[in-house]
C-alpha positions, 0 to 999 in steps of 0.5 A, a space after each residue: 566312698 573315697 575310703 572304700 577305693 582306698 581300701 580296695 587297693 591296700 594290702 596291709 599283710 606283711 611279706 613275712 606273714 604271706 610266706 609264713 602262711 604259704 609255708 604253713 599251707 604247704 606242710 598241710 598240703 603235704 600231709 593231706 596228700 599223704 592221708 590221701 595216698 594211704 586212704 586211696 583204695 584203687 589200683 593206683 593213685 593219681 599222682 597229679 592229684 596229689 600235687 593238686 591238692 598241695 597246690 590247692 591248699 597254698 592257692 586258697 591261702 593267698 585268695 583269702 590273705 588277699 580278700 582279707 575283710 574287703 568286701 569289694 575285693 571278695 566280689 571282684 575275685 568271685 567275678 574273675 574266677 567265674 571266668 574260669 571253666 573247669 572241664 575235668 569231672 571229678 568221679 571219685 566221691 573221695 576225691 571231692 572230700 579231699 579238695 574240700 579238705 585242702 580248701 578248708 585248710 588253705 582257708 584257715 592258714 589264710 587267716 593265720 590260724 596255723 595252730 588249727 590248721 595243722 591240728 584239723 589237718 592231723 585229726 581229720 587225717 588220722 580219722 580217715 586213715 582209722 575209717 579206712 583200715 579198720 572198716 568200723 563204719 562199714 562191714 567187710 566186703 563179702 559180695 562179689 562179681 566172679 568171672 572166669 573162662 570154662 571150657 565144657 567136657 561133655 564126659 563131665 557130669 558135674 563141672 568142678 568149679 561148682 565144688 569150689 563155689 559151693 566151699 567157699 560161698 554162701 550163695 552163688 547166682 549165674 548172671 551172664 554167659 558169653 561164648 568165646 569165638 568158635 571154641 567150646 570155652 565161654 565166659 561165665 559171670 557169678 554173683 557170689 557171696 563169700 563165707 570168708 572175704 579173707 578166703 577170696 584168693 584161696 577161691 581163685 587159686 582153687 578155681 584155676 586148678 579146676 579142670 577147664 577153668 582159665 582167667 578167674 577174676 574176682 570184682 567188687 565195684 572198681 576193685 579186682 582180686 
């Protein structure tokens, strides 16, 4: 019993080991942040999240070094962490994955497996970049939500935009119409399947050149063209 209490307050790790572990965790955290920046597909990556990934790797390293192989210390840290309430909701699945990525690398640095930490950081990061840039797992997106404003002309038998949709889309389906104030303009929403996803910008260009069309946008989930 006395030996257990004595071990509870022992910290056999040297200062050099602590510093070297934190430095390696920092380097790995920076690489993880770079991989996140490369693979992120939103309109703009959150810069504070990049800082959080780097810090998370270093903090996890310190926690693992403090725990060591001491069970009493582990339970003490769990109790201390349970007091903290995290109120920030993580909306992106990719963000959750990168959080676990940084945690795992931090744990690896904490047990001083530096070769494993650096190798795992590079291998996992390169794989994520390849998947993100080549779409080897998922097919290229071809289904979109198209929205544009259209002003009706009583003299026009068939709206000019229908010919554009027929040219670039395999299928198109009107899913919503909304009037814009007291004018003759309406906001039309179409669900479209592109013949060639690479021609989406060309379709938007031709739509905007069509008579009566303004503010054309193409959406896929949270992305916009």
